[in-house]
C-alpha positions, 0 to 999 in steps of 0.5 A, a space after each residue: 831870906 827876904 830882900 831887906 835881909 839880903 841887902 843888909 847882909 851884903 852891905 855888912 860883908 862889902 863894907 867889912 865893918 863890925 858895926 854893920 854886922 851888929 846892925 844886921 843882928 838888930 835889924 834882922 833879929 839874927 845873930 852875927 854867926 848867922 850873918 857870917 854863915 849866909 855870907 860864906 854860902 856864896 860860891 865863885 865859879 873857879 874859886 878865889 886864889 891867894 886868900 881871896 874871898 867869894 862874895 856877892 855884891 848887889 847880886 854879882 858874885 865876885 872875888 874880894 882879893 887879899 891885899 897884894 892881889 888882883 884879877 877876876 880870881 885873885 890870880 895876879 900879884 901886885 908890884 907897886 914898884 913895877 917890874 921893869 925890863 921885862 921883869 914879871 910880878 910873881 908875888 906882892 912886891 916881888 919881881 922875877 927878873 930876866 938874866 942880866 937884870 936885878 933889883 926890887 923892880 928889875 931896874 939894876 943891870 949886871 955886868 959880868 966884868 965890872 965897869 972901870 974908872 967910874 963907868 956905870 953898868 947901864 944894860 946887861 954887860 954894857 958900861 957907860 964910860 966917863 971921859 976920857 975912858 971908852 971900851 966895853 969895861 971902860 979900860 981904854 983911855 983916849 990919847 989927847 
């Protein structure tokens, strides 16, 4: 294809607009199906994962990732909320949490024995107690 045709096809692909494909039809004298065929002939080494699509932008071949994925091959999930306490993002918006942590962002600690008297679980099996209570589960009352 001449350079002008490739440029229009690349623009149609990267902007992903129906009007661009229609413009390609008018400017190039080829149907949308033909434009799409040229767009799909691009090949990314190693392929694109997780629904990613191989595209060519200004002569550079790369993966265009589906929503929720990133990386050179769309291999890394995106967790907008973040994964705290050494949690790992395993799918879009889903963290895998280490033992002792739960929640969408691995932000909630788990205490096997519940904290008593208004105490709060702040780390795995660690309670923050309210005065006058203390101890591992906030069960000891200070003598005044």
